[in-house]
All heavy atoms as TSV, in Angstrom:
chain	resi	resn	atom	element	x	y	z
A	1	MET	N	N	0.840	-1.181	0.000
A	1	MET	CA	C	0.000	0.000	0.000
A	1	MET	C	C	0.889	1.250	0.000
A	1	MET	O	O	1.789	1.375	0.814
A	1	MET	CB	C	-0.877	-0.018	1.262
A	1	MET	CG	C	-1.670	1.249	1.431
A	1	MET	SD	S	-2.674	1.342	2.921
A	1	MET	CE	C	-1.480	1.884	4.098
A	2	LYS	N	N	0.616	2.158	-0.902
A	2	LYS	CA	C	1.336	3.431	-0.951
A	2	LYS	C	C	0.523	4.463	-0.161
A	2	LYS	O	O	-0.589	4.841	-0.558
A	2	LYS	CB	C	1.491	3.888	-2.395
A	2	LYS	CG	C	2.265	5.171	-2.524
A	2	LYS	CD	C	2.417	5.588	-3.968
A	2	LYS	CE	C	3.110	6.940	-4.027
A	2	LYS	NZ	N	3.118	7.497	-5.358
A	3	PRO	N	N	1.049	4.936	0.986
A	3	PRO	CA	C	0.300	5.883	1.822
A	3	PRO	C	C	0.013	7.196	1.097
A	3	PRO	O	O	0.858	7.725	0.382
A	3	PRO	CB	C	1.225	6.132	3.004
A	3	PRO	CG	C	2.184	4.997	3.002
A	3	PRO	CD	C	2.323	4.573	1.576
A	4	SER	N	N	-1.197	7.712	1.306
A	4	SER	CA	C	-1.600	8.965	0.686
A	4	SER	C	C	-2.015	10.010	1.733
A	4	SER	O	O	-1.663	11.169	1.624
A	4	SER	CB	C	-2.758	8.706	-0.267
A	4	SER	OG	O	-3.219	9.904	-0.827
A	5	PHE	N	N	-2.773	9.566	2.746
A	5	PHE	CA	C	-3.221	10.485	3.786
A	5	PHE	C	C	-3.422	9.715	5.083
A	5	PHE	O	O	-3.442	8.488	5.097
A	5	PHE	CB	C	-4.505	11.209	3.373
A	5	PHE	CG	C	-5.696	10.309	3.193
A	5	PHE	CD1	C	-6.621	10.168	4.218
A	5	PHE	CD2	C	-5.902	9.610	2.018
A	5	PHE	CE1	C	-7.722	9.342	4.068
A	5	PHE	CE2	C	-7.001	8.787	1.852
A	5	PHE	CZ	C	-7.916	8.649	2.884
A	6	TYR	N	N	-3.570	10.465	6.192
A	6	TYR	CA	C	-3.711	9.808	7.491
A	6	TYR	C	C	-4.531	10.660	8.447
A	6	TYR	O	O	-4.771	11.847	8.220
A	6	TYR	CB	C	-2.334	9.509	8.098
A	6	TYR	CG	C	-1.586	10.739	8.543
A	6	TYR	CD1	C	-1.595	11.143	9.874
A	6	TYR	CD2	C	-0.876	11.525	7.629
A	6	TYR	CE1	C	-0.914	12.281	10.284
A	6	TYR	CE2	C	-0.197	12.650	8.026
A	6	TYR	CZ	C	-0.228	13.022	9.359
A	6	TYR	OH	O	0.436	14.154	9.759
A	7	TYR	N	N	-4.945	10.009	9.530
A	7	TYR	CA	C	-5.640	10.663	10.637
A	7	TYR	C	C	-4.961	10.223	11.920
A	7	TYR	O	O	-4.570	9.067	12.054
A	7	TYR	CB	C	-7.100	10.224	10.715
A	7	TYR	CG	C	-7.960	10.677	9.569
A	7	TYR	CD1	C	-8.115	9.896	8.432
A	7	TYR	CD2	C	-8.650	11.879	9.642
A	7	TYR	CE1	C	-8.925	10.305	7.386
A	7	TYR	CE2	C	-9.470	12.296	8.608
A	7	TYR	CZ	C	-9.593	11.507	7.481
A	7	TYR	OH	O	-10.392	11.918	6.457
A	8	VAL	N	N	-4.864	11.119	12.892
A	8	VAL	CA	C	-4.330	10.792	14.209
A	8	VAL	C	C	-5.465	10.916	15.210
A	8	VAL	O	O	-6.190	11.915	15.215
A	8	VAL	CB	C	-3.163	11.736	14.587
A	8	VAL	CG1	C	-2.701	11.482	16.012
A	8	VAL	CG2	C	-2.009	11.573	13.611
A	9	VAL	N	N	-5.629	9.868	16.030
A	9	VAL	CA	C	-6.692	9.860	17.040
A	9	VAL	C	C	-6.147	9.310	18.355
A	9	VAL	O	O	-5.154	8.588	18.368
A	9	VAL	CB	C	-7.900	9.004	16.587
A	9	VAL	CG1	C	-8.533	9.566	15.334
A	9	VAL	CG2	C	-7.499	7.560	16.379
A	10	PRO	N	N	-6.816	9.616	19.472
A	10	PRO	CA	C	-6.420	9.035	20.756
A	10	PRO	C	C	-6.716	7.525	20.769
A	10	PRO	O	O	-7.628	7.058	20.081
A	10	PRO	CB	C	-7.312	9.750	21.782
A	10	PRO	CG	C	-7.952	10.874	21.069
A	10	PRO	CD	C	-7.891	10.587	19.614
A	11	TRP	N	N	-5.960	6.793	21.574
A	11	TRP	CA	C	-6.163	5.345	21.699
A	11	TRP	C	C	-7.602	5.002	22.036
A	11	TRP	O	O	-8.143	4.020	21.533
A	11	TRP	CB	C	-5.249	4.774	22.782
A	11	TRP	CG	C	-3.959	4.274	22.241
A	11	TRP	CD1	C	-2.752	4.900	22.310
A	11	TRP	CD2	C	-3.723	3.051	21.553
A	11	TRP	NE1	N	-1.788	4.139	21.707
A	11	TRP	CE2	C	-2.361	2.991	21.234
A	11	TRP	CE3	C	-4.543	1.991	21.168
A	11	TRP	CZ2	C	-1.795	1.923	20.548
A	11	TRP	CZ3	C	-3.982	0.927	20.483
A	11	TRP	CH2	C	-2.634	0.897	20.183
A	12	ARG	N	N	-8.240	5.765	22.890
A	12	ARG	CA	C	-9.596	5.438	23.346
A	12	ARG	C	C	-10.612	5.426	22.196
A	12	ARG	O	O	-11.666	4.816	22.316
A	12	ARG	CB	C	-10.038	6.373	24.468
A	12	ARG	CG	C	-10.232	7.803	24.050
A	12	ARG	CD	C	-10.639	8.707	25.218
A	12	ARG	NE	N	-10.725	10.078	24.812
A	12	ARG	CZ	C	-9.700	10.918	24.764
A	12	ARG	NH1	N	-8.516	10.522	25.123
A	12	ARG	NH2	N	-9.868	12.161	24.370
A	13	GLU	N	N	-10.310	6.115	21.094
A	13	GLU	CA	C	-11.224	6.147	19.946
A	13	GLU	C	C	-10.876	5.097	18.889
A	13	GLU	O	O	-11.684	4.823	18.000
A	13	GLU	CB	C	-11.178	7.527	19.295
A	13	GLU	CG	C	-11.688	8.641	20.167
A	13	GLU	CD	C	-11.547	10.006	19.500
A	13	GLU	OE1	O	-11.406	10.078	18.267
A	13	GLU	OE2	O	-11.578	11.007	20.232
A	14	ALA	N	N	-9.714	4.505	18.972
A	14	ALA	CA	C	-9.198	3.635	17.910
A	14	ALA	C	C	-10.055	2.398	17.663
A	14	ALA	O	O	-10.285	2.023	16.509
A	14	ALA	CB	C	-7.764	3.228	18.215
A	15	THR	N	N	-10.540	1.753	18.702
A	15	THR	CA	C	-11.320	0.521	18.524
A	15	THR	C	C	-12.608	0.791	17.765
A	15	THR	O	O	-12.952	0.063	16.828
A	15	THR	CB	C	-11.634	-0.120	19.891
A	15	THR	OG1	O	-10.400	-0.393	20.549
A	15	THR	CG2	C	-12.406	-1.408	19.731
A	16	ASP	N	N	-13.324	1.839	18.145
A	16	ASP	CA	C	-14.572	2.173	17.462
A	16	ASP	C	C	-14.318	2.562	16.005
A	16	ASP	O	O	-15.038	2.125	15.104
A	16	ASP	CB	C	-15.285	3.311	18.197
A	16	ASP	CG	C	-16.607	3.663	17.542
A	16	ASP	OD1	O	-17.436	2.744	17.342
A	16	ASP	OD2	O	-16.816	4.855	17.217
A	17	ILE	N	N	-13.286	3.350	15.764
A	17	ILE	CA	C	-12.964	3.770	14.393
A	17	ILE	C	C	-12.586	2.559	13.546
A	17	ILE	O	O	-13.038	2.422	12.412
A	17	ILE	CB	C	-11.853	4.834	14.390
A	17	ILE	CG1	C	-12.409	6.147	14.941
A	17	ILE	CG2	C	-11.263	5.012	12.999
A	17	ILE	CD1	C	-11.387	7.221	15.166
A	18	ARG	N	N	-11.789	1.670	14.109
A	18	ARG	CA	C	-11.378	0.467	13.364
A	18	ARG	C	C	-12.599	-0.376	12.980
A	18	ARG	O	O	-12.703	-0.860	11.862
A	18	ARG	CB	C	-10.401	-0.338	14.199
A	18	ARG	CG	C	-9.780	-1.450	13.449
A	18	ARG	CD	C	-8.692	-2.098	14.266
A	18	ARG	NE	N	-7.816	-2.768	13.325
A	18	ARG	CZ	C	-6.585	-3.078	13.549
A	18	ARG	NH1	N	-6.025	-2.779	14.689
A	18	ARG	NH2	N	-5.867	-3.695	12.645
A	19	ARG	N	N	-13.530	-0.534	13.898
A	19	ARG	CA	C	-14.750	-1.289	13.614
A	19	ARG	C	C	-15.541	-0.642	12.476
A	19	ARG	O	O	-15.981	-1.319	11.546
A	19	ARG	CB	C	-15.622	-1.367	14.870
A	19	ARG	CG	C	-16.913	-2.147	14.682
A	19	ARG	CD	C	-17.830	-2.065	15.890
A	19	ARG	NE	N	-18.086	-0.712	16.351
A	19	ARG	CZ	C	-18.922	0.152	15.766
A	19	ARG	NH1	N	-19.562	-0.191	14.664
A	19	ARG	NH2	N	-19.106	1.361	16.256
A	20	ARG	N	N	-15.675	0.678	12.522
A	20	ARG	CA	C	-16.429	1.394	11.489
A	20	ARG	C	C	-15.729	1.320	10.128
A	20	ARG	O	O	-16.389	1.173	9.097
A	20	ARG	CB	C	-16.656	2.837	11.918
A	20	ARG	CG	C	-17.586	2.915	13.135
A	20	ARG	CD	C	-17.741	4.302	13.672
A	20	ARG	NE	N	-18.456	5.138	12.707
A	20	ARG	CZ	C	-18.509	6.454	12.770
A	20	ARG	NH1	N	-17.908	7.094	13.754
A	20	ARG	NH2	N	-19.156	7.142	11.863
A	21	LEU	N	N	-14.395	1.408	10.118
A	21	LEU	CA	C	-13.659	1.292	8.856
A	21	LEU	C	C	-13.803	-0.106	8.266
A	21	LEU	O	O	-13.932	-0.263	7.052
A	21	LEU	CB	C	-12.178	1.624	9.074
A	21	LEU	CG	C	-11.856	3.078	9.361
A	21	LEU	CD1	C	-10.394	3.218	9.778
A	21	LEU	CD2	C	-12.162	3.959	8.162
A	22	ASP	N	N	-13.773	-1.117	9.115
A	22	ASP	CA	C	-13.941	-2.492	8.635
A	22	ASP	C	C	-15.326	-2.696	8.034
A	22	ASP	O	O	-15.480	-3.434	7.062
A	22	ASP	CB	C	-13.693	-3.494	9.763
A	22	ASP	CG	C	-12.228	-3.567	10.167
A	22	ASP	OD1	O	-11.357	-3.088	9.399
A	22	ASP	OD2	O	-11.943	-4.102	11.259
A	23	GLU	N	N	-16.346	-2.041	8.591
A	23	GLU	CA	C	-17.693	-2.120	8.031
A	23	GLU	C	C	-17.747	-1.522	6.626
A	23	GLU	O	O	-18.478	-2.007	5.769
A	23	GLU	CB	C	-18.692	-1.397	8.932
A	23	GLU	CG	C	-18.974	-2.120	10.226
A	23	GLU	CD	C	-19.843	-1.310	11.180
A	23	GLU	OE1	O	-20.244	-0.162	10.843
A	23	GLU	OE2	O	-20.114	-1.822	12.282
A	24	VAL	N	N	-16.974	-0.476	6.388
A	24	VAL	CA	C	-16.929	0.187	5.081
A	24	VAL	C	C	-16.054	-0.618	4.102
A	24	VAL	O	O	-16.144	-0.440	2.898
A	24	VAL	CB	C	-16.383	1.635	5.235
A	24	VAL	CG1	C	-16.201	2.312	3.903
A	24	VAL	CG2	C	-17.302	2.454	6.110
A	25	ARG	N	N	-15.215	-1.499	4.650
A	25	ARG	CA	C	-14.313	-2.338	3.857
A	25	ARG	C	C	-13.280	-1.512	3.097
A	25	ARG	O	O	-13.120	-1.627	1.888
A	25	ARG	CB	C	-15.089	-3.232	2.905
A	25	ARG	CG	C	-16.061	-4.108	3.612
A	25	ARG	CD	C	-16.793	-4.991	2.673
A	25	ARG	NE	N	-16.500	-6.366	3.079
A	25	ARG	CZ	C	-16.809	-7.406	2.379
A	25	ARG	NH1	N	-17.412	-7.278	1.230
A	25	ARG	NH2	N	-16.530	-8.605	2.827
A	26	VAL	N	N	-12.595	-0.666	3.835
A	26	VAL	CA	C	-11.566	0.191	3.258
A	26	VAL	C	C	-10.191	-0.328	3.685
A	26	VAL	O	O	-10.038	-0.878	4.773
A	26	VAL	CB	C	-11.777	1.667	3.693
A	26	VAL	CG1	C	-11.630	1.836	5.175
A	26	VAL	CG2	C	-10.840	2.594	2.968
A	27	THR	N	N	-9.202	-0.163	2.822
A	27	THR	CA	C	-7.825	-0.557	3.131
A	27	THR	C	C	-7.161	0.529	3.965
A	27	THR	O	O	-7.245	1.707	3.640
A	27	THR	CB	C	-7.020	-0.738	1.819
A	27	THR	OG1	O	-7.657	-1.738	1.043
A	27	THR	CG2	C	-5.598	-1.136	2.104
A	28	TYR	N	N	-6.492	0.113	5.053
A	28	TYR	CA	C	-5.784	1.070	5.907
A	28	TYR	C	C	-4.736	0.332	6.712
A	28	TYR	O	O	-4.745	-0.889	6.805
A	28	TYR	CB	C	-6.753	1.800	6.841
A	28	TYR	CG	C	-7.454	0.900	7.838
A	28	TYR	CD1	C	-6.914	0.674	9.107
A	28	TYR	CD2	C	-8.648	0.264	7.508
A	28	TYR	CE1	C	-7.545	-0.147	10.020
A	28	TYR	CE2	C	-9.285	-0.560	8.416
A	28	TYR	CZ	C	-8.728	-0.765	9.671
A	28	TYR	OH	O	-9.353	-1.595	10.569
A	29	ALA	N	N	-3.829	1.102	7.293
A	29	ALA	CA	C	-2.827	0.567	8.216
A	29	ALA	C	C	-2.921	1.376	9.501
A	29	ALA	O	O	-3.314	2.548	9.482
A	29	ALA	CB	C	-1.432	0.689	7.619
A	30	VAL	N	N	-2.557	0.752	10.614
A	30	VAL	CA	C	-2.605	1.426	11.914
A	30	VAL	C	C	-1.192	1.464	12.479
A	30	VAL	O	O	-0.480	0.467	12.455
A	30	VAL	CB	C	-3.528	0.673	12.894
A	30	VAL	CG1	C	-3.571	1.378	14.238
A	30	VAL	CG2	C	-4.917	0.535	12.318
A	31	THR	N	N	-0.804	2.629	12.979
A	31	THR	CA	C	0.525	2.806	13.564
A	31	THR	C	C	0.398	3.476	14.925
A	31	THR	O	O	-0.352	4.434	15.085
A	31	THR	CB	C	1.403	3.702	12.654
A	31	THR	OG1	O	1.449	3.127	11.363
A	31	THR	CG2	C	2.786	3.846	13.204
A	32	SER	N	N	1.132	2.943	15.884
A	32	SER	CA	C	1.198	3.535	17.223
A	32	SER	C	C	2.209	4.665	17.204
A	32	SER	O	O	3.302	4.508	16.659
A	32	SER	CB	C	1.703	2.452	18.167
A	32	SER	OG	O	0.985	2.382	19.303
A	33	LEU	N	N	1.858	5.794	17.787
A	33	LEU	CA	C	2.765	6.942	17.819
A	33	LEU	C	C	3.352	7.115	19.222
A	33	LEU	O	O	2.706	6.767	20.212
A	33	LEU	CB	C	2.013	8.202	17.410
A	33	LEU	CG	C	1.379	8.177	16.020
A	33	LEU	CD1	C	0.562	9.428	15.789
A	33	LEU	CD2	C	2.439	8.021	14.952
A	34	PRO	N	N	4.551	7.681	19.334
A	34	PRO	CA	C	5.162	7.884	20.644
A	34	PRO	C	C	4.394	8.870	21.524
A	34	PRO	O	O	4.598	8.924	22.729
A	34	PRO	CB	C	6.563	8.409	20.327
A	34	PRO	CG	C	6.591	8.745	18.894
A	34	PRO	CD	C	5.424	8.082	18.245
A	35	THR	N	N	3.473	9.607	20.933
A	35	THR	CA	C	2.668	10.574	21.691
A	35	THR	C	C	1.525	9.901	22.436
A	35	THR	O	O	0.764	10.570	23.137
A	35	THR	CB	C	2.070	11.623	20.734
A	35	THR	OG1	O	1.245	10.934	19.778
A	35	THR	CG2	C	3.131	12.423	20.037
A	36	GLY	N	N	1.375	8.580	22.247
A	36	GLY	CA	C	0.266	7.870	22.877
A	36	GLY	C	C	-0.990	7.890	22.025
A	36	GLY	O	O	-2.068	7.555	22.489
A	37	GLU	N	N	-0.844	8.280	20.781
A	37	GLU	CA	C	-1.970	8.318	19.851
A	37	GLU	C	C	-1.787	7.228	18.796
A	37	GLU	O	O	-0.788	6.541	18.767
A	37	GLU	CB	C	-2.051	9.694	19.197
A	37	GLU	CG	C	-2.329	10.807	20.198
A	37	GLU	CD	C	-2.209	12.172	19.569
A	37	GLU	OE1	O	-1.133	12.470	19.018
A	37	GLU	OE2	O	-3.177	12.934	19.651
A	38	VAL	N	N	-2.793	7.109	17.930
A	38	VAL	CA	C	-2.784	6.117	16.865
A	38	VAL	C	C	-2.972	6.838	15.532
A	38	VAL	O	O	-3.802	7.746	15.429
A	38	VAL	CB	C	-3.937	5.109	17.061
A	38	VAL	CG1	C	-3.994	4.107	15.941
A	38	VAL	CG2	C	-3.799	4.407	18.395
A	39	ALA	N	N	-2.212	6.422	14.522
A	39	ALA	CA	C	-2.376	6.970	13.170
A	39	ALA	C	C	-3.018	5.916	12.279
A	39	ALA	O	O	-2.566	4.775	12.230
A	39	ALA	CB	C	-1.036	7.396	12.594
A	40	PHE	N	N	-4.091	6.304	11.601
A	40	PHE	CA	C	-4.726	5.467	10.587
A	40	PHE	C	C	-4.246	6.003	9.244
A	40	PHE	O	O	-4.491	7.172	8.914
A	40	PHE	CB	C	-6.245	5.564	10.676
A	40	PHE	CG	C	-6.833	4.804	11.834
A	40	PHE	CD1	C	-6.931	5.385	13.084
A	40	PHE	CD2	C	-7.276	3.503	11.668
A	40	PHE	CE1	C	-7.470	4.695	14.151
A	40	PHE	CE2	C	-7.813	2.798	12.726
A	40	PHE	CZ	C	-7.912	3.389	13.975
A	41	VAL	N	N	-3.567	5.166	8.468
A	41	VAL	CA	C	-2.948	5.578	7.203
A	41	VAL	C	C	-3.699	4.908	6.049
A	41	VAL	O	O	-3.983	3.706	6.100
A	41	VAL	CB	C	-1.457	5.170	7.179
A	41	VAL	CG1	C	-0.795	5.646	5.901
A	41	VAL	CG2	C	-0.730	5.719	8.406
A	42	PHE	N	N	-3.984	5.682	5.007
A	42	PHE	CA	C	-4.781	5.212	3.872
A	42	PHE	C	C	-4.067	5.440	2.543
A	42	PHE	O	O	-3.341	6.419	2.388
A	42	PHE	CB	C	-6.113	5.978	3.815
A	42	PHE	CG	C	-6.963	5.789	5.025
A	42	PHE	CD1	C	-6.805	6.608	6.136
A	42	PHE	CD2	C	-7.929	4.800	5.066
A	42	PHE	CE1	C	-7.585	6.441	7.266
A	42	PHE	CE2	C	-8.715	4.632	6.195
A	42	PHE	CZ	C	-8.543	5.448	7.294
A	43	PRO	N	N	-4.335	4.582	1.559
A	43	PRO	CA	C	-3.856	4.833	0.195
A	43	PRO	C	C	-4.815	5.810	-0.490
A	43	PRO	O	O	-5.819	6.220	0.109
A	43	PRO	CB	C	-3.944	3.443	-0.450
A	43	PRO	CG	C	-5.114	2.803	0.241
A	43	PRO	CD	C	-5.050	3.306	1.671
A	44	ASP	N	N	-4.536	6.169	-1.731
A	44	ASP	CA	C	-5.504	6.950	-2.505
A	44	ASP	C	C	-6.806	6.172	-2.557
A	44	ASP	O	O	-6.803	4.954	-2.765
A	44	ASP	CB	C	-5.004	7.170	-3.938
A	44	ASP	CG	C	-4.006	8.306	-4.036
A	44	ASP	OD1	O	-4.025	9.198	-3.174
A	44	ASP	OD2	O	-3.197	8.287	-4.978
A	45	LEU	N	N	-7.916	6.866	-2.379
A	45	LEU	CA	C	-9.230	6.220	-2.398
A	45	LEU	C	C	-10.124	6.901	-3.419
A	45	LEU	O	O	-9.969	8.098	-3.683
A	45	LEU	CB	C	-9.896	6.342	-1.021
A	45	LEU	CG	C	-9.206	5.686	0.169
A	45	LEU	CD1	C	-9.957	6.010	1.452
A	45	LEU	CD2	C	-9.108	4.187	-0.034
A	46	PRO	N	N	-11.088	6.159	-3.962
A	46	PRO	CA	C	-12.096	6.800	-4.801
A	46	PRO	C	C	-12.849	7.850	-3.971
A	46	PRO	O	O	-12.990	7.713	-2.751
A	46	PRO	CB	C	-13.029	5.653	-5.189
A	46	PRO	CG	C	-12.230	4.410	-4.976
A	46	PRO	CD	C	-11.272	4.721	-3.870
A	47	VAL	N	N	-13.341	8.872	-4.612
A	47	VAL	CA	C	-13.980	10.002	-3.931
A	47	VAL	C	C	-15.103	9.547	-3.003
A	47	VAL	O	O	-15.189	9.998	-1.859
A	47	VAL	CB	C	-14.510	11.033	-4.957
A	47	VAL	CG1	C	-15.311	12.119	-4.269
A	47	VAL	CG2	C	-13.362	11.632	-5.742
A	48	ARG	N	N	-15.939	8.667	-3.456
A	48	ARG	CA	C	-17.078	8.225	-2.646
A	48	ARG	C	C	-16.599	7.521	-1.363
A	48	ARG	O	O	-17.134	7.748	-0.284
A	48	ARG	CB	C	-17.957	7.286	-3.460
A	48	ARG	CG	C	-19.260	6.965	-2.781
A	48	ARG	CD	C	-20.161	6.215	-3.692
A	48	ARG	NE	N	-20.672	7.157	-4.693
A	48	ARG	CZ	C	-21.665	6.928	-5.496
A	48	ARG	NH1	N	-22.272	5.772	-5.457
A	48	ARG	NH2	N	-22.067	7.830	-6.359
A	49	LEU	N	N	-15.577	6.693	-1.480
A	49	LEU	CA	C	-15.036	5.989	-0.323
A	49	LEU	C	C	-14.315	6.962	0.619
A	49	LEU	O	O	-14.432	6.864	1.838
A	49	LEU	CB	C	-14.099	4.870	-0.771
A	49	LEU	CG	C	-13.629	3.894	0.286
A	49	LEU	CD1	C	-14.790	3.299	1.068
A	49	LEU	CD2	C	-12.814	2.792	-0.359
A	50	TYR	N	N	-13.585	7.924	0.047
A	50	TYR	CA	C	-12.951	8.954	0.880
A	50	TYR	C	C	-14.011	9.709	1.676
A	50	TYR	O	O	-13.815	10.024	2.847
A	50	TYR	CB	C	-12.132	9.932	0.031
A	50	TYR	CG	C	-11.542	11.046	0.862
A	50	TYR	CD1	C	-10.418	10.824	1.641
A	50	TYR	CD2	C	-12.123	12.308	0.902
A	50	TYR	CE1	C	-9.877	11.836	2.435
A	50	TYR	CE2	C	-11.598	13.319	1.685
A	50	TYR	CZ	C	-10.475	13.080	2.444
A	50	TYR	OH	O	-9.945	14.067	3.236
A	51	GLY	N	N	-15.146	9.977	1.062
A	51	GLY	CA	C	-16.236	10.659	1.754
A	51	GLY	C	C	-16.727	9.870	2.954
A	51	GLY	O	O	-16.997	10.436	4.011
A	52	ARG	N	N	-16.804	8.553	2.820
A	52	ARG	CA	C	-17.220	7.701	3.945
A	52	ARG	C	C	-16.186	7.749	5.066
A	52	ARG	O	O	-16.535	7.839	6.237
A	52	ARG	CB	C	-17.407	6.248	3.491
A	52	ARG	CG	C	-18.468	6.021	2.438
A	52	ARG	CD	C	-19.895	6.031	2.955
A	52	ARG	NE	N	-20.153	5.163	4.066
A	52	ARG	CZ	C	-20.570	3.911	3.996
A	52	ARG	NH1	N	-20.766	3.346	2.833
A	52	ARG	NH2	N	-20.800	3.223	5.105
A	53	VAL	N	N	-14.906	7.698	4.695
A	53	VAL	CA	C	-13.832	7.766	5.691
A	53	VAL	C	C	-13.868	9.127	6.383
A	53	VAL	O	O	-13.748	9.217	7.607
A	53	VAL	CB	C	-12.454	7.506	5.039
A	53	VAL	CG1	C	-11.315	7.804	5.998
A	53	VAL	CG2	C	-12.367	6.073	4.538
A	54	ARG	N	N	-14.059	10.170	5.627
A	54	ARG	CA	C	-14.130	11.526	6.187
A	54	ARG	C	C	-15.279	11.642	7.185
A	54	ARG	O	O	-15.158	12.277	8.225
A	54	ARG	CB	C	-14.303	12.535	5.057
A	54	ARG	CG	C	-14.184	13.964	5.505
A	54	ARG	CD	C	-14.334	14.900	4.298
A	54	ARG	NE	N	-14.190	16.273	4.702
A	54	ARG	CZ	C	-15.124	16.987	5.316
A	54	ARG	NH1	N	-16.296	16.448	5.604
A	54	ARG	NH2	N	-14.898	18.237	5.643
A	55	GLU	N	N	-16.418	11.015	6.896
A	55	GLU	CA	C	-17.552	11.020	7.819
A	55	GLU	C	C	-17.181	10.337	9.144
A	55	GLU	O	O	-17.587	10.796	10.212
A	55	GLU	CB	C	-18.740	10.287	7.209
A	55	GLU	CG	C	-19.459	11.053	6.149
A	55	GLU	CD	C	-20.575	10.239	5.500
A	55	GLU	OE1	O	-20.932	9.149	6.036
A	55	GLU	OE2	O	-21.087	10.672	4.465
A	56	ILE	N	N	-16.442	9.243	9.064
A	56	ILE	CA	C	-16.050	8.503	10.264
A	56	ILE	C	C	-15.168	9.362	11.166
A	56	ILE	O	O	-15.352	9.401	12.382
A	56	ILE	CB	C	-15.343	7.190	9.889
A	56	ILE	CG1	C	-16.358	6.231	9.254
A	56	ILE	CG2	C	-14.657	6.550	11.097
A	56	ILE	CD1	C	-15.752	4.993	8.618
A	57	PHE	N	N	-14.214	10.072	10.564
A	57	PHE	CA	C	-13.280	10.882	11.357
A	57	PHE	C	C	-13.792	12.298	11.629
A	57	PHE	O	O	-13.296	12.976	12.524
A	57	PHE	CB	C	-11.917	10.955	10.664
A	57	PHE	CG	C	-11.144	9.671	10.747
A	57	PHE	CD1	C	-11.214	8.741	9.733
A	57	PHE	CD2	C	-10.353	9.392	11.855
A	57	PHE	CE1	C	-10.512	7.550	9.804
A	57	PHE	CE2	C	-9.645	8.208	11.945
A	57	PHE	CZ	C	-9.724	7.275	10.912
A	58	GLY	N	N	-14.750	12.765	10.839
A	58	GLY	CA	C	-15.317	14.092	11.053
A	58	GLY	C	C	-14.460	15.233	10.544
A	58	GLY	O	O	-14.691	16.387	10.904
A	59	ARG	N	N	-13.489	14.910	9.715
A	59	ARG	CA	C	-12.615	15.962	9.154
A	59	ARG	C	C	-11.824	15.377	7.988
A	59	ARG	O	O	-11.825	14.182	7.764
A	59	ARG	CB	C	-11.668	16.507	10.211
A	59	ARG	CG	C	-10.716	15.461	10.779
A	59	ARG	CD	C	-9.915	16.004	11.967
A	59	ARG	NE	N	-8.917	15.087	12.438
A	59	ARG	CZ	C	-9.123	14.063	13.259
A	59	ARG	NH1	N	-10.341	13.792	13.682
A	59	ARG	NH2	N	-8.129	13.304	13.662
A	60	ASP	N	N	-11.130	16.259	7.251
A	60	ASP	CA	C	-10.269	15.811	6.163
A	60	ASP	C	C	-9.003	15.185	6.713
A	60	ASP	O	O	-8.508	15.579	7.773
A	60	ASP	CB	C	-9.867	16.988	5.261
A	60	ASP	CG	C	-11.011	17.450	4.387
A	60	ASP	OD1	O	-11.776	16.594	3.912
A	60	ASP	OD2	O	-11.143	18.668	4.178
A	61	GLY	N	N	-8.447	14.235	5.962
A	61	GLY	CA	C	-7.191	13.616	6.349
A	61	GLY	C	C	-6.018	14.539	6.039
A	61	GLY	O	O	-6.115	15.442	5.213
A	62	LYS	N	N	-4.905	14.292	6.711
A	62	LYS	CA	C	-3.682	15.055	6.466
A	62	LYS	C	C	-2.868	14.329	5.403
A	62	LYS	O	O	-2.778	13.103	5.422
A	62	LYS	CB	C	-2.854	15.168	7.739
A	62	LYS	CG	C	-3.544	15.942	8.830
A	62	LYS	CD	C	-2.681	15.994	10.071
A	62	LYS	CE	C	-3.399	16.740	11.174
A	62	LYS	NZ	N	-2.594	16.796	12.409
A	63	PRO	N	N	-2.256	15.069	4.470
A	63	PRO	CA	C	-1.428	14.420	3.454
A	63	PRO	C	C	-0.262	13.670	4.098
A	63	PRO	O	O	0.348	14.154	5.054
A	63	PRO	CB	C	-0.897	15.576	2.611
A	63	PRO	CG	C	-1.783	16.726	2.915
A	63	PRO	CD	C	-2.307	16.509	4.302
A	64	TYR	N	N	0.020	12.485	3.595
A	64	TYR	CA	C	1.115	11.674	4.115
A	64	TYR	C	C	2.414	12.131	3.469
A	64	TYR	O	O	2.542	12.130	2.247
A	64	TYR	CB	C	0.880	10.195	3.811
A	64	TYR	CG	C	1.911	9.286	4.413
A	64	TYR	CD1	C	1.783	8.853	5.713
A	64	TYR	CD2	C	3.017	8.868	3.683
A	64	TYR	CE1	C	2.734	8.016	6.295
A	64	TYR	CE2	C	3.962	8.038	4.245
A	64	TYR	CZ	C	3.820	7.616	5.545
A	64	TYR	OH	O	4.755	6.795	6.107
A	65	LYS	N	N	3.361	12.561	4.286
A	65	LYS	CA	C	4.656	13.018	3.769
A	65	LYS	C	C	5.753	12.244	4.500
A	65	LYS	O	O	6.029	12.503	5.664
A	65	LYS	CB	C	4.840	14.510	4.042
A	65	LYS	CG	C	3.839	15.365	3.343
A	65	LYS	CD	C	4.046	16.828	3.684
A	65	LYS	CE	C	2.937	17.665	3.071
A	65	LYS	NZ	N	3.004	19.056	3.469
A	66	PRO	N	N	6.358	11.278	3.829
A	66	PRO	CA	C	7.446	10.524	4.484
A	66	PRO	C	C	8.655	11.421	4.713
A	66	PRO	O	O	8.940	12.329	3.924
A	66	PRO	CB	C	7.766	9.416	3.494
A	66	PRO	CG	C	7.257	9.899	2.188
A	66	PRO	CD	C	6.128	10.852	2.473
A	67	TYR	N	N	9.354	11.191	5.796
A	67	TYR	CA	C	10.513	12.020	6.124
A	67	TYR	C	C	11.794	11.331	5.792
A	67	TYR	O	O	11.993	10.221	5.777
A	67	TYR	CB	C	10.497	12.385	7.608
A	67	TYR	CG	C	9.310	13.239	7.938
A	67	TYR	CD1	C	8.160	12.706	8.470
A	67	TYR	CD2	C	9.343	14.602	7.676
A	67	TYR	CE1	C	7.063	13.488	8.752
A	67	TYR	CE2	C	8.240	15.391	7.965
A	67	TYR	CZ	C	7.119	14.826	8.503
A	67	TYR	OH	O	6.035	15.622	8.788
């Protein structure tokens, strides 16, 4: 998977978000951050599917920029 965008959420929200993403059947990866948060990373998605993901998180994703 080539990362395109991501969302960062607190651990307490991760289980519910993961369940909702699995219901939508979207491809993603989960990464633990040293800040105690979780990053959900996504590849490029079709517009309609991105809209569903955006609804789950309640905001636009941040562009993925490898360092």
